[in-house]
Structure formats: C-alpha cells, structure tokens
MARBA-78133 format. One record per residue (C-alpha): residue number from 1; y, z, x. Coordinates in pm, 1 decimal. Example, Ala and Ser with C-alpha at 12.3 -4.5 7.8 and 13.67 -1.06 7.14 Angstrom:
# MARBA-78133
nr:1, y:-450.0, z:780.0, x:1230.0
nr:2, y:-106.0, z:714.0, x:1367.0
***
This chain:
# MARBA-78133
nr:1, y:2004.1, z:399.5, x:-1278.3
nr:2, y:2029.1, z:770.7, x:-1202.5
nr:3, y:1993.5, z:706.1, x:-826.8
nr:4, y:2229.3, z:409.4, x:-809.5
nr:5, y:2358.8, z:363.5, x:-456.6
nr:6, y:2164.2, z:659.9, x:-316.1
nr:7, y:1984.4, z:603.6, x:13.9
nr:8, y:1646.3, z:773.3, x:50.7
nr:9, y:1371.0, z:815.5, x:306.8
nr:10, y:1024.8, z:849.8, x:151.0
nr:11, y:738.2, z:939.4, x:382.4
nr:12, y:385.5, z:829.3, x:304.6
nr:13, y:526.6, z:565.9, x:72.8
nr:14, y:254.5, z:310.6, x:138.8
nr:15, y:7.5, z:447.4, x:-117.9
nr:16, y:-61.5, z:714.8, x:-376.8
nr:17, y:214.3, z:946.2, x:-490.9
nr:18, y:452.9, z:808.2, x:-229.2
nr:19, y:416.2, z:456.1, x:-362.6
nr:20, y:492.7, z:585.2, x:-711.5
nr:21, y:802.7, z:762.9, x:-585.3
nr:22, y:927.4, z:454.2, x:-401.2
nr:23, y:877.6, z:236.3, x:-708.6
nr:24, y:1059.7, z:478.4, x:-937.0
nr:25, y:1346.1, z:524.2, x:-692.7
nr:26, y:1397.8, z:147.4, x:-674.7
nr:27, y:1392.6, z:124.4, x:-1055.1
nr:28, y:1659.7, z:394.2, x:-1064.8
nr:29, y:1884.9, z:203.1, x:-823.6
nr:30, y:1808.9, z:369.8, x:-490.1
nr:31, y:1788.3, z:205.7, x:-148.4
nr:32, y:1473.3, z:321.5, x:27.9
nr:33, y:1343.5, z:351.3, x:382.4
nr:34, y:966.0, z:367.1, x:340.8
nr:35, y:798.3, z:545.6, x:632.2
nr:36, y:422.1, z:531.0, x:664.5
nr:37, y:174.7, z:537.3, x:950.7
nr:38, y:3.9, z:232.3, x:795.2
nr:39, y:235.6, z:-59.7, x:861.7
nr:40, y:43.5, z:-302.5, x:641.9
nr:41, y:57.0, z:-65.6, x:344.8
nr:42, y:428.2, z:-5.3, x:396.5
nr:43, y:498.6, z:-378.8, x:412.8
nr:44, y:289.7, z:-443.6, x:101.1
nr:45, y:480.3, z:-190.8, x:-106.7
nr:46, y:813.3, z:-315.2, x:26.9
nr:47, y:728.4, z:-674.3, x:-66.0
nr:48, y:619.2, z:-571.8, x:-416.1
nr:49, y:919.8, z:-360.6, x:-512.1
nr:50, y:1198.6, z:-580.9, x:-379.0
nr:51, y:1467.0, z:-624.0, x:-119.9
nr:52, y:1608.3, z:-271.3, x:-139.2
nr:53, y:1322.3, z:-127.4, x:68.7
nr:54, y:1294.7, z:-120.7, x:446.2
nr:55, y:947.6, z:-32.2, x:579.0
nr:56, y:905.7, z:151.8, x:907.0
nr:57, y:591.6, z:270.2, x:1084.1
nr:58, y:613.9, z:638.9, x:1163.6
nr:59, y:414.6, z:954.7, x:1229.7
nr:60, y:557.5, z:1251.5, x:1040.7
nr:61, y:421.9, z:1492.5, x:1299.9
nr:62, y:686.8, z:1364.6, x:1543.9
nr:63, y:1061.2, z:1420.2, x:1531.5
nr:64, y:1118.4, z:1075.8, x:1681.8
nr:65, y:978.1, z:902.3, x:1373.1
nr:66, y:1221.0, z:1082.2, x:1143.0
nr:67, y:1513.2, z:1006.5, x:1373.7
nr:68, y:1416.0, z:638.0, x:1369.4
nr:69, y:1392.1, z:638.1, x:989.2
nr:70, y:1731.7, z:806.5, x:954.9
nr:71, y:1885.7, z:557.2, x:1197.6
nr:72, y:1737.0, z:270.8, x:994.0
nr:73, y:1876.9, z:417.3, x:670.7
nr:74, y:2226.1, z:428.8, x:817.6
nr:75, y:2211.0, z:86.4, x:982.2
nr:76, y:2048.8, z:-96.0, x:689.0
nr:77, y:2211.5, z:82.1, x:396.1
nr:78, y:2513.2, z:261.2, x:537.6
nr:79, y:2412.6, z:620.7, x:483.2
nr:80, y:2148.5, z:872.5, x:384.0
nr:81, y:2139.1, z:1095.3, x:74.7
nr:82, y:1776.3, z:1193.8, x:8.5
nr:83, y:1465.1, z:1285.6, x:206.0
nr:84, y:1127.9, z:1298.6, x:30.8
nr:85, y:859.4, z:1467.0, x:241.9
nr:86, y:561.8, z:1317.7, x:62.4
nr:87, y:315.5, z:1236.9, x:341.3
nr:88, y:22.7, z:1476.9, x:344.7
nr:89, y:-342.6, z:1513.4, x:433.2
nr:90, y:-628.2, z:1680.1, x:250.8
nr:91, y:-940.9, z:1862.1, x:359.3
nr:92, y:-1298.7, z:1844.3, x:235.5
nr:93, y:-1422.6, z:2162.2, x:67.5
nr:94, y:-1572.9, z:2395.5, x:327.4
nr:95, y:-1587.7, z:2765.2, x:411.4
nr:96, y:-1264.2, z:2870.7, x:579.9
nr:97, y:-1430.1, z:2993.3, x:899.5
nr:98, y:-1604.5, z:2659.3, x:959.6
nr:99, y:-1301.8, z:2430.1, x:987.5
nr:100, y:-1265.7, z:2292.7, x:1339.3
nr:101, y:-937.1, z:2317.6, x:1525.9
nr:102, y:-875.7, z:1943.3, x:1519.1
nr:103, y:-866.5, z:1926.2, x:1139.8
nr:104, y:-663.8, z:2247.5, x:1115.8
nr:105, y:-406.3, z:2107.8, x:1358.2
nr:106, y:-383.4, z:1783.2, x:1161.9
nr:107, y:-322.6, z:1970.1, x:836.2
nr:108, y:-56.2, z:2182.6, x:1002.8
nr:109, y:113.7, z:1886.8, x:1170.1
nr:110, y:126.8, z:1662.0, x:864.0
nr:111, y:172.8, z:1912.1, x:580.4
nr:112, y:395.1, z:2163.7, x:759.4
nr:113, y:549.2, z:2033.4, x:1081.4
nr:114, y:665.3, z:1720.2, x:899.0
nr:115, y:903.6, z:1928.4, x:685.1
nr:116, y:1042.7, z:2093.0, x:999.3
nr:117, y:1082.3, z:1755.3, x:1171.2
nr:118, y:1249.0, z:1601.0, x:869.7
nr:119, y:1496.6, z:1887.2, x:844.3
nr:120, y:1589.6, z:1857.3, x:1210.8
nr:121, y:1655.5, z:1486.3, x:1166.8
nr:122, y:1855.6, z:1484.4, x:843.5
nr:123, y:2018.1, z:1824.4, x:789.3
nr:124, y:2297.8, z:1769.4, x:1046.7
nr:125, y:2387.1, z:1444.3, x:866.7
nr:126, y:2376.8, z:1612.4, x:525.1
nr:127, y:2588.5, z:1903.2, x:649.7
nr:128, y:2852.7, z:1666.2, x:781.8
nr:129, y:2892.4, z:1518.5, x:432.1
nr:130, y:2827.9, z:1849.6, x:251.8
nr:131, y:2579.2, z:1669.5, x:31.6
nr:132, y:2211.4, z:1579.7, x:24.3
nr:133, y:1876.7, z:1639.0, x:-143.8
nr:134, y:1540.3, z:1719.2, x:11.4
nr:135, y:1219.8, z:1706.4, x:-190.8
nr:136, y:892.3, z:1843.2, x:-53.4
nr:137, y:564.4, z:1738.0, x:-213.5
nr:138, y:357.0, z:2056.6, x:-217.0
nr:139, y:56.1, z:2116.3, x:-445.5
nr:140, y:-82.4, z:2334.0, x:-719.8
nr:141, y:-311.2, z:2455.2, x:-440.9
nr:142, y:-13.5, z:2645.9, x:-304.6
nr:143, y:30.9, z:2821.8, x:-640.2
nr:144, y:-325.4, z:2867.3, x:-765.3
nr:145, y:-566.2, z:2826.4, x:-470.5
nr:146, y:-926.2, z:2714.7, x:-515.8
nr:147, y:-1208.5, z:2839.8, x:-291.7
nr:148, y:-1312.6, z:2635.8, x:12.4
nr:149, y:-973.5, z:2466.7, x:47.0
nr:150, y:-809.4, z:2764.4, x:215.0
nr:151, y:-619.6, z:2602.4, x:500.4
nr:152, y:-498.1, z:2312.1, x:286.2
nr:153, y:-386.6, z:2561.4, x:19.7
nr:154, y:-211.6, z:2768.0, x:285.5
nr:155, y:-22.7, z:2465.6, x:416.5
nr:156, y:106.6, z:2389.7, x:68.0
nr:157, y:197.8, z:2753.7, x:9.6
nr:158, y:396.7, z:2730.2, x:333.6
nr:159, y:570.9, z:2418.0, x:198.0
nr:160, y:674.1, z:2608.6, x:-115.0
nr:161, y:805.0, z:2904.5, x:87.4
nr:162, y:990.4, z:2666.6, x:319.6
nr:163, y:1146.1, z:2494.7, x:18.8
nr:164, y:1285.0, z:2822.9, x:-114.1
nr:165, y:1410.0, z:2939.6, x:224.9
nr:166, y:1574.7, z:2604.2, x:297.6
nr:167, y:1738.0, z:2604.6, x:-46.1
nr:168, y:1898.5, z:2944.3, x:10.1
nr:169, y:2025.0, z:2858.6, x:357.3
nr:170, y:2150.5, z:2508.6, x:278.7
nr:171, y:2308.8, z:2564.4, x:-63.2
nr:172, y:2650.6, z:2658.8, x:85.8
nr:173, y:2654.5, z:2316.0, x:253.3
nr:174, y:2599.5, z:2128.3, x:-73.6
nr:175, y:2235.6, z:2049.4, x:9.6
nr:176, y:1965.2, z:2100.5, x:-252.8
nr:177, y:1596.5, z:2151.2, x:-165.8
nr:178, y:1316.2, z:2139.0, x:-421.6
nr:179, y:943.0, z:2077.0, x:-436.4
nr:180, y:691.3, z:1929.5, x:-676.2
nr:181, y:335.3, z:2054.5, x:-713.8
nr:182, y:94.7, z:1778.6, x:-816.7
nr:183, y:-247.4, z:1856.2, x:-956.4
nr:184, y:-542.5, z:1637.8, x:-848.5
nr:185, y:-439.7, z:1276.5, x:-892.1
nr:186, y:-555.7, z:918.2, x:-886.2
nr:187, y:-478.1, z:864.1, x:-518.3
nr:188, y:-676.0, z:780.0, x:-202.8
nr:189, y:-695.8, z:1153.3, x:-120.3
nr:190, y:-889.6, z:1245.4, x:-433.7
nr:191, y:-1237.1, z:1175.8, x:-295.6
nr:192, y:-1166.8, z:1400.9, x:3.8
nr:193, y:-1119.0, z:1695.5, x:-230.4
nr:194, y:-1390.3, z:1634.7, x:-487.5
nr:195, y:-1627.2, z:1371.1, x:-349.6
nr:196, y:-1719.6, z:1057.0, x:-539.3
nr:197, y:-1875.0, z:1002.3, x:-880.2
nr:198, y:-1773.7, z:1033.4, x:-1242.1
nr:199, y:-1935.3, z:1374.2, x:-1278.3
nr:200, y:-1707.3, z:1527.2, x:-1015.4
nr:201, y:-1406.3, z:1354.0, x:-1166.4
nr:202, y:-1489.6, z:1480.4, x:-1516.7
nr:203, y:-1532.4, z:1834.3, x:-1383.3
nr:204, y:-1180.0, z:1830.0, x:-1238.1
nr:205, y:-1023.2, z:1673.0, x:-1547.7
nr:206, y:-1182.5, z:1945.9, x:-1759.6
nr:207, y:-968.2, z:2206.3, x:-1580.2
nr:208, y:-640.6, z:2031.1, x:-1674.1
nr:209, y:-521.6, z:2120.6, x:-2026.3
nr:210, y:-349.8, z:1785.3, x:-2085.1
nr:211, y:-684.2, z:1620.8, x:-2012.4
nr:212, y:-613.5, z:1374.3, x:-1734.1
nr:213, y:-540.6, z:1350.5, x:-1363.9
nr:214, y:-185.9, z:1312.3, x:-1241.6
nr:215, y:-58.4, z:967.2, x:-1147.7
nr:216, y:188.7, z:824.1, x:-894.9
nr:217, y:419.3, z:748.3, x:-1189.2
nr:218, y:420.2, z:1116.2, x:-1289.4
nr:219, y:534.1, z:1213.0, x:-941.1
nr:220, y:793.7, z:936.1, x:-933.1
nr:221, y:946.8, z:1053.4, x:-1258.4
nr:222, y:970.5, z:1415.6, x:-1145.4
nr:223, y:1102.2, z:1321.0, x:-802.1
nr:224, y:1371.1, z:1092.5, x:-940.6
nr:225, y:1505.0, z:1368.7, x:-1164.5
nr:226, y:1508.5, z:1639.1, x:-897.0
nr:227, y:1679.7, z:1409.0, x:-645.9
nr:228, y:1940.5, z:1286.9, x:-894.0
nr:229, y:2280.6, z:1431.5, x:-979.5
nr:230, y:2136.2, z:1532.0, x:-1316.1
nr:231, y:1962.9, z:1813.6, x:-1125.6
nr:232, y:2278.5, z:1921.1, x:-941.6
nr:233, y:2228.9, z:2286.1, x:-1049.0
nr:234, y:1861.2, z:2296.4, x:-951.0
nr:235, y:1757.8, z:2411.6, x:-603.8
nr:236, y:1471.0, z:2618.5, x:-463.9
nr:237, y:1238.7, z:2512.6, x:-745.8
nr:238, y:873.7, z:2415.8, x:-706.3
nr:239, y:797.3, z:2219.9, x:-1021.3
nr:240, y:436.1, z:2209.9, x:-1136.5
nr:241, y:355.3, z:1851.8, x:-1238.7
nr:242, y:6.5, z:1954.2, x:-1334.0
nr:243, y:-66.5, z:1905.1, x:-1702.6
nr:244, y:-78.7, z:2281.0, x:-1753.6
nr:245, y:-328.9, z:2354.8, x:-1475.9
nr:246, y:-136.8, z:2654.9, x:-1341.9
nr:247, y:-61.9, z:2821.8, x:-1675.1
***
C-alpha cells in the first residue's frame, strides 16, 4: 500500500502501459482519475479495477482536459498528489524527410504539449501544498534512437529533457519529476512501430538482453515506486525499464 490515500491522474489509462499503471496504483492504495480519449476503454478499465477510479474523456493536447481531470480529482477524492503523463502516440518507420505535417503535429501535441498542459494544470496546486509527483512516460527511443523513427525519438528526447528541467525548477517547492523509458512492449502501439507478424516481433525481442518485450505490469511497478514516498530523494531521473536494451 505504498500509495495509500494518494490521488493520481493517469492519462492514456484505457489501454497498454497506462492500464498497467492504473491497476498497480489501485493495488497500492491510490485513488485514480483515469483520463483517456476513448471513453469506452476508460470505463472498461474503471469497472475492472474497482470503485477507486473515476474515468474521464479527455484530449491531452488541450489544457482544458487536464483542468477538468484535476477538478474531478479534487471533487471526487479531495485532492491531487500525482500526475502520470502516459498518453502517447507512435509513428510508422519512415525516412525523416517524408513525414507529413499532420502526423508531426500529432506527435508533438500528444507526446510533448501534453506534458506542458499537465504542468500548467497541476503545478499551481502542487506548489500550494509544497508537495507532488509528476511522472512522464518517455521511451528508450529518447536515449538510444533507431533510424526511421526520428521525430518520435525526438519527442521522447524532449520529454526526458523536460523532466530534468522541471525537476530542477520544482524541487524547491517539494515537487518531484521523473520519467520512465519503456522498451518496445505488448501494447496496441507495437504494430505501428514494427508491423505485424512473429518474425518482426522476434527481431525486436532479439535486441533486448533479458529476452522479452516490456509489459504494462513492468511500467506499473516502476511508476508506483517513483511516485511513492519511498522515492522521496529521487527526482530528475529517467529510468530505463528496458531489459538492458540501452546498455
């Protein structure tokens, strides 16, 4: 129960890594506002994990969605202690000069602007209580980029730099900011990166020393620790949850 009584917002909690984080947070005693653009997915997860989850439909590219989620956290659970910026989008492999502006803008809005929007919505509240934790879900792509994923990699590198800069600025206010870097995982985004088929899957697994893809449970475990009081001396870290991929 390392998160007992803590109130968290988790974006993109309706599937994949976000669903794993929501489930782990509930197991550890947290109260969760689950924000997702897919209302049906958000409601499904909420119904499966229990009464301590409130689903809300939101678009992380807009400040208004974060404000609504923060308002729901305070009205439903009486406060707000944690923000997990998990929602993200991928890109198919392609030469960097061929990506159209629409896809580039979507990557920037979801993977980058969401962190900015979340900070605007929750940091004033955290500052007023001189306490709070923000966790950004980045990627090993921001640490060890692969060819033909340049603009996705760049967005995750931005998330890591933002995490460090936020940590330095917000530490005097009692606010910690960290990130986790998943490797390719068993989530709905996987096929966007690698295509379908067992051959492609095996090729990716072969690059991971531990010998498997990451799972939503792996991300939930790492997130729960970094957002808990057990990690009270840890800020500005981007933790590779990657089975040794970035060694």
